C-alpha positions in Angstrom: -14.5 0.0 -19.3 -13.1 -2.7 -20.6 -9.9 -4.4 -20.7 -7.8 -3.5 -23.9 -5.5 -6.6 -25.6 -2.8 -4.5 -25.9 0.5 -4.7 -23.7 2.0 -2.6 -21.2 4.8 -0.6 -23.0 6.8 -0.8 -19.4 6.1 -3.6 -16.7 3.0 -3.1 -14.9 4.1 -3.2 -11.4 6.1 -0.4 -11.7 3.3 2.3 -12.6 1.2 0.3 -9.6 3.6 0.9 -7.0 4.0 4.8 -8.1 0.5 5.5 -7.6 -0.6 3.3 -4.5 2.6 5.4 -3.1 1.1 9.1 -4.7 -2.0 8.2 -3.1 -0.9 7.7 0.0 0.3 11.4 0.0 -2.7 13.1 -0.3 -3.4 13.6 3.6 -0.1 14.2 4.6 -0.2 17.2 2.1 -3.5 18.3 3.0 -2.2 17.9 6.8 1.1 19.3 6.1 -1.4 22.9 4.5 -1.9 26.2 7.0 -4.6 27.1 3.9 -8.2 26.6 3.8 -9.2 23.1 2.5 -11.4 25.2 -0.3 -8.1 26.8 -1.3 -6.2 23.1 -1.5 -9.1 22.1 -3.7 -9.2 25.1 -5.8 -5.7 25.1 -6.7 -5.2 21.1 -6.7 -8.1 21.2 -9.2 -6.3 24.4 -10.7 -2.9 23.0 -11.6 -4.5 19.5 -12.7 -6.4 21.0 -15.2 -3.2 23.1 -16.7 -1.3 19.8 -16.4 -3.8 17.9 -18.5 -4.2 20.5 -21.3 -1.0 19.9 -22.8 -2.0 16.3 -23.9 -5.5 15.9 -25.1 -5.4 19.5 -27.0 -7.3 17.7 -29.5 -9.5 16.2 -27.9 -11.1 19.5 -27.3 -12.8 19.9 -30.6 -15.1 16.7 -29.3 -16.9 19.2 -26.5 -18.8 20.6 -29.1 -20.8 17.2 -29.7 -21.6 17.0 -25.8 -25.3 17.0 -25.5 -27.2 19.7 -23.4 -27.9 16.6 -21.3 -24.6 15.6 -20.9 -23.0 19.0 -20.0 -25.5 19.4 -17.2 -24.4 16.3 -16.2 -20.6 16.9 -16.4 -21.6 19.9 -14.4 -23.1 17.8 -11.4 -20.4 16.0 -11.6 -17.4 18.4 -10.6 -19.8 19.9 -8.3 -19.6 16.7 -6.2 -16.3 15.9 -6.9 -15.5 19.3 -5.0 -17.7 18.3 -2.3 -16.0 15.4 -1.9 -12.7 17.4 -1.6 -14.2 19.4 1.0 -15.8 17.7 3.3 -12.7 14.9 3.1 -10.0 17.5 3.5 -11.8 18.8 6.4 -12.2 15.9 7.9 -8.6 16.1 8.2 -8.5 18.9 10.9 -10.6 16.7 13.1 -10.2 13.1 13.3 -6.7 11.0 12.4 -5.6 10.3 9.3 -6.3 6.2 9.8 -9.6 6.8 10.4 -10.3 9.3 7.4 -8.7 7.3 4.7 -10.2 3.7 6.1 -13.8 5.6 5.6 -13.4 6.8 2.2 -12.4 3.2 1.5 -16.2 2.5 1.8 -16.7 4.2 -1.7 -16.9 1.1 -4.0 -19.3 -0.9 -1.7 -22.0 2.7 -1.8 -21.1 2.7 -5.6 -23.0 -0.6 -5.3 -25.5 0.5 -3.0 -26.1 3.6 -5.4 -25.8 1.0 -8.6 -28.2 -0.7 -7.5 -31.2 2.0 -7.1 -29.9 3.7 -9.9 -29.1 1.2 -12.7 -31.4 -1.9 -11.2 -27.7 -3.7 -11.0 -28.4 -6.9 -9.3 -26.3 -7.9 -5.7 -25.1 -11.2 -5.2 -25.3 -13.0 -1.3 -21.0 -12.0 -1.4 -21.2 -8.3 -2.3 -24.0 -8.0 0.6 -21.7 -10.4 3.0 -19.2 -7.7 2.3 -21.0 -4.7 2.2 -22.4 -5.6 6.3 -18.5 -6.5 7.0 -17.2 -3.0 5.7 -20.0 -1.4 7.6 -19.4 -3.5 10.6 -15.6 -2.1 10.1 -16.9 1.5 9.9 -19.6 1.9 12.7 -16.2 0.3 14.9 -14.0 3.1 13.7 -16.6 5.8 14.6 -17.3 4.3 17.7 -13.6 4.3 18.9 -13.2 7.9 17.7 -16.3 9.0 19.5 -15.3 7.6 22.6 -12.2 9.1 22.1 -13.5 12.8 21.3 -16.6 14.1 19.6 -14.2 16.2 17.3 -12.5 12.9 16.1 -16.4 11.6 15.7 -17.5 15.1 13.7 -14.3 14.3 11.5 -15.3 10.9 10.8 -18.9 11.9 9.8 -17.3 14.6 7.6 -14.9 11.8 5.9 -18.3 9.6 5.3 -20.3 12.3 4.1 -16.9 13.4 1.4 -17.1 9.8 0.7 -20.8 9.3 -0.6 -20.3 13.0 -2.2 -18.0 11.5 -5.0 -20.1 7.9 -4.8 -22.6 10.3 -6.4 -19.8 11.7 -8.7 -18.9 7.8 -9.9 -22.4 7.1 -10.4 -22.7 10.1 -12.8 -19.4 9.2 -14.4 -20.6 5.5 -15.0 -23.4 7.5 -17.4 -21.1 10.2 -19.0 -18.2 7.5 -20.0 -20.7 6.3 -22.2 -20.6 9.2 -24.7 -18.1 11.0 -23.5 -14.1 10.2 -23.4 -12.2 9.6 -19.7 -9.9 12.8 -20.9 -12.6 15.0 -21.7 -14.5 14.0 -18.4 -11.2 14.6 -16.5 -10.5 17.8 -17.7 -14.2 18.7 -17.8 -15.1 17.9 -14.0 -12.2 19.4 -13.3 -12.6 22.5 -14.2 -15.8 22.8 -12.9 -15.0 21.6 -9.4 -12.4 24.5 -9.7 -15.2 27.2 -10.4 -17.6 25.5 -7.5 -14.2 26.2 -5.3 -13.6 29.8 -6.6 -17.2 30.9 -5.9 -17.1 29.2 -2.8 -14.3 31.3 -1.7 -15.4 34.4 -3.0 -18.7 34.0 -1.8 -17.2 33.5 2.0 -14.5 36.3 1.4 -11.5 33.8 1.4 -8.6 35.3 0.7 -6.8 32.7 -2.5 -3.8 34.9 -3.4 -1.7 35.6 -0.2 0.4 32.7 0.9 3.8 31.9 1.8 5.9 29.9 -1.1 5.5 26.7 0.9 2.2 27.0 0.4 2.0 27.4 -2.9 4.4 24.2 -3.3 2.0 22.2 -1.7 -0.8 23.1 -4.0 1.2 22.1 -7.0 2.1 18.7 -5.2 -1.6 18.4 -4.7 -1.7 18.3 -8.1 0.9 16.6 -9.4 1.6 13.6 -6.6 -1.8 12.4 -5.7 -3.8 13.4 -9.0 -1.5 12.6 -12.0 0.9 10.7 -10.4 -2.0 8.3 -8.3 -5.6 8.7 -9.6 -4.2 9.7 -13.6 -2.0 6.5 -13.2 -4.4 4.4 -12.6 -6.9 5.3 -15.2 -4.1 5.0 -17.6 -3.7 1.2 -16.5 -7.4 0.5 -17.0 -6.1 0.1 -20.6 -4.2 -2.9 -19.3 -5.8 -4.3 -16.4 -9.0 -5.0 -14.9 -10.8 -2.7 -12.6 -10.4 -4.7 -9.7 -7.0 -5.0 -9.9 -7.2 -0.7 -9.7 -9.7 -1.2 -6.7 -7.5 -3.3 -4.7 -4.7 -1.4 -4.8 -6.2 2.1 -3.9 -7.0 -0.3 -0.3 -2.9 0.4 0.2 -4.0 4.3 0.5 -5.3 3.7 4.6 -2.3 1.7 5.3 0.1 4.0 3.4 -1.5 7.3 4.5 -1.4 5.7 8.3 1.9 4.6 8.2 3.2 7.7 6.8 0.9 9.8 9.6 2.6 7.8 12.4 6.0 8.7 11.0 5.7 12.1 10.0 2.7 13.2 12.7 3.3 10.3 15.6 -0.2 9.3 15.0 -0.7 6.3 16.6 -3.5 3.8 15.1 -6.1 2.9 17.5 -7.4 -1.0 18.3 -10.6 0.3 16.9 -8.7 1.4 13.5 -7.0 -1.4 13.3 -10.1 -3.8 14.1 -12.2 -1.8 11.7 -10.1 -1.4 9.0 -9.8 -5.0 8.8 -13.4 -5.6 8.7 -13.6 -2.8 6.0 -10.9 -4.2 4.1 -12.3 -7.7 4.0 -15.5 -6.4 3.0 -14.1 -4.9 -0.1 -12.0 -7.6 -0.5 -15.1 -9.9 -0.6 -17.2 -7.2 -3.0 -13.6 -7.6 -5.2 -13.5 -11.3 -5.4 -17.3 -10.8 -7.2 -16.6 -8.2 -9.5 -13.4 -9.7 -11.0 -16.3 -13.2 -11.6 -18.4 -10.7 -13.4 -21.5 -11.0 -11.3 -21.5 -7.7 -10.3 -20.9 -3.8 -12.2 -17.6 -2.5 -11.9 -17.3 1.6 -11.6 -15.5 3.7 -13.8 -12.1 4.3 -11.4 -12.5 8.2 -11.1 -10.1 10.8 -9.0 -11.0 10.8 -5.6 -8.7 11.7 -2.1 
């Protein structure tokens, strides 16, 4: 996605800070809910679609020009997005907010690996060093949690699997967004993810309607705060800033979420989380430095977390 020459109607720092704060609330809201994560994910997608519809009704006519192949790819992208939410949100039932969000930040590194195998994108020495540092950091976080308990390690593995699912989603987006607008892509993929959650809940006989008002408020907030005020603001910002700037902003999520987890749930980050998180962030910064120089391929920003 190319940066446009137009200037933002408001100072860039304002929406950037709003987006960074908003995405940090995603694991907090998930943790506060007593509903199954599949129900949280279903309503997060449904309410996001309903919020998006009034702002792009005219674009819906363009769905007629989407090819059968692209509809298939959109369906796959929606499935993997739903899988990402299901696995990552479930991880918060087993591991700490800090570990879960730190592992999730490995996403750009694995997008780089996937792009190498899927699109033959070249990987330079700095990205490879960044990959090594990030993976070493993930190993430190995971091994530290394994020593704490098997449950925490299980949560780390769920977060890691959820991260891989969103990587597939992003690689599919790289192909689809060449021919489909970002608005239609997001709307259709969110709708497919909602359908996947609805089928999953129906197949397992999970209650999706009998919830107290507090739970419905959390469902709505999951759509408004981390999705609309978070990732959709980042998508809008891509008109005015580079993808590297957005990617670096997303690194604020584990920091903000960990601080909120400490204040609200008394979850003190461990030594392994501090050390592993530092390695992961250092590795990502190396990757992003290369991206900003134009020697690695930028991945389109797709909603996650």
